[in-house]
C-alpha positions, 0 to 999 in steps of 0.5 A, a space after each residue: 504518474 502515481 504508484 497506483 497507476 503503474 502497479 499491475 499484477 506481478 510488478 514489484 515494489 521494493 520487496 513486494 510482488 503485487 497480486 491485485 488491486 483490492 480497493 481504491 478510495 479518494 486517498 489511496 489504493 490498497 493492493 494484495 501483495 506478497 513479501 518476496 522475502 518470506 512469502 507472506 501475504 500483505 496489504 499495501 496501501 499506496 497514497 495517491 499523489 495529491 495526498 503526498 503533496 498535502 502535509 495534513 493528509 500525509 501525516 494522517 496516512 503516516 499515523 495509519 501506517 504506524 497503526 498498521 505495522 502493529 496489527 497482527 492478523 492470523 492467516 
């Protein structure tokens, strides 16, 4: 079972409280969440299990993660 099948509103994933599912694609699911350390709203993109098993797709996801950490969107 992959993460996205288990995540429900109010469940915790590391330091994040899941609020709701925002979108889902063939590669990943995107959730609105709250960082419980600082109450900041964030978007979490969780890859589907098949993507984690494919090295090429997983590298693509890792590049997206690196780009996403540099984004700063005013709230």
